[in-house]
C-alpha positions in Angstrom: 20.2 29.5 -3.2 17.8 29.8 -0.2 14.8 29.7 -2.6 16.1 26.5 -4.2 16.6 24.8 -0.8 13.1 25.8 0.3 11.6 24.5 -2.9 13.5 21.2 -2.4 12.3 20.9 1.2 8.7 21.6 0.2 8.8 19.1 -2.6 10.3 16.4 -0.3 7.7 17.1 2.3 4.9 16.8 -0.2 6.3 13.5 -1.6 6.7 12.2 1.9 3.0 13.0 2.7 1.9 11.4 -0.5 3.5 8.1 0.4 2.2 8.3 4.0 -1.3 8.9 2.7 -1.0 6.0 0.3 0.3 3.8 3.2 -3.0 4.4 5.1 -5.1 3.7 2.1 -3.1 0.5 1.3 -3.1 -0.8 4.9 -6.9 -0.2 5.2 -7.6 -1.9 1.9 -5.4 -4.8 2.8 -6.9 -5.4 6.2 -3.8 -4.5 8.2 -5.5 -3.3 11.4 -2.3 -2.9 13.4 -0.6 -0.9 10.7 -3.7 1.4 10.3 -3.6 2.0 14.1 0.1 2.8 14.0 -0.3 5.2 11.1 -3.2 7.0 12.8 -1.3 7.2 16.1 1.2 9.5 14.5 -1.4 12.2 14.3 -3.0 11.7 17.8 -1.9 15.2 18.9 -3.1 17.1 15.9 -6.8 16.7 15.2 -6.8 18.8 12.0 -4.0 16.8 10.5 -5.6 13.5 11.5 -8.9 14.4 9.8 -7.0 15.5 6.7 -5.0 12.3 6.7 -8.0 10.1 7.1 -10.0 11.9 4.4 -7.1 12.0 1.9 -8.2 10.7 -1.5 -6.1 9.0 -4.1 -6.3 10.0 -7.8 -9.5 8.0 -8.2 -11.2 9.6 -5.2 -10.8 6.6 -2.9 -10.2 7.2 0.9 -8.9 4.6 3.3 -12.5 4.1 4.6 -13.7 3.3 1.1 -10.9 0.7 0.7 -11.7 -0.9 4.0 -15.4 -1.0 3.3 -15.0 -2.5 -0.1 -13.0 -5.4 1.4 -15.3 -5.8 4.4 -12.7 -4.9 6.9 -15.2 -3.8 9.5 -12.8 -3.1 12.4 -10.7 -0.9 10.2 -13.7 0.9 8.9 -14.9 1.6 12.5 -11.4 2.8 13.5 -11.4 5.2 10.5 -14.9 6.5 11.2 -13.9 7.2 14.8 -10.8 9.0 13.7 -13.0 11.2 11.4 -15.2 12.2 14.3 -12.4 13.5 16.5 
């Protein structure tokens, strides 16, 4: 029973992170500067997690930075670059 509960917890956590990562990519691509800032703020106390979050790639290999750059969202791109340098 404990193994099943642990498996469910790990699965739910993984699904939650997937949607969170997609949220950053979507917000960056769509030019939602405030939302990108809010999403990055969640990781301000964990530099390793922040870098992993910012560098997450969707199934096509796109990161939030790529999405922002393709749509000429300069402020968002700069914010993401700064987050990667932390």
